[in-house]
N, C-alpha and C positions, 0 to 999 in steps of 0.2 A: 552534429554537435556533440558535445561532451555527454549530455544526458542520454542520447541515443546509444552511444557505445556502452555506457554503464548499464542501461536496460538490457542490452544483449548479453552482457556478462552475467547479470543477475539471472537471466533465463537459463544460462548454462549451469550456473551454480545450483539453481532450484531443481534442475533435472538430475543432479548428482554426477554429471559428466565432467565437472571442473576439478578433477583430482590431479591435474598436472602440477599443482603447487606453484604456479607462476603469479598468483594474485598478490596484491600489495597489502592485503589486510584492511583493517578499519582505519580510514583517514577522515579528516574533516570533509574532503571533497567527495569521497565515496559515500559518506553518511548523508551529505546534502543531496546527492543524486538519488540515493535510496529513499530519502524522505520525499523527494519530488515524485518518484515512482509510486510510493505508497499513496500519496495524495491523488495522483492520476488514477490509480486503480479504484480508489474510493469514489472519485468523481464519475467514473464510467460504470460504477455498480459492481466492481470486482471486490466485494467486501472480504472474502476469504483471503485473497492474496494481499490486500491492503492490510488486513489484520496481522498476517504473518510478518510482513515487512516492518510494520510499526512496532510489533512486539520485539523483533530482533533489534531494532534501533534502541528500544528501551534498555536492552541488555548490553548493547555496545558501549554505552556511556557517552555518546555524542548525540546531540539533538534530542536529549531525553525528554525535556518538558514538552516540546512540540510533538514528539512521538506519543507521549502519554495522552495529550489532548486529542490526538487523532484516534487513538484506541477508544477513548470515551465516545467520540463522535460516531465511530463505526459501530460500537455496541448499541448506542442509542438508535441509530438508523436501522440496524438489524432487528432490534426489539420492536420498533415502531412498524416495520414492514411485516413482522410476524403477527402483530396485533391486527393489522389491516387485512389479513388474509393470506399474505405471503406469496401469492402467485408471481412467477417471474415476469410476466407481462405487466403486472401492476407496479412492480418496482420501476420498470423503465418509464412508464407513464408518469408515475409520481415524481420520479427523479427529474424528468423533463420539466415539469411544472415548477419544481423548486429551483432549478437552475435559472429559469427565466425570471422568477420573482426576485 
């Protein structure tokens, strides 16, 4: 699908290897795909990557309100996890319960 291709492109860009200059820049479509990817990372517990993607979206000027809301959610989750002891295993167990609820 379209989102899978965008995710692969994002991975290349994140690694710094995408210096070929063939990207199309920020578009509504790429921003929606990056927002989907940020939400996906957040849902699977990849808070650092989700935060980076959401912060970039805030700066891009597309999907800004959704990106700001996601940044707030990520910060709240990270803070709550830190208060609860912060262990990596605890995050997964806690997240699993919240997804079911």
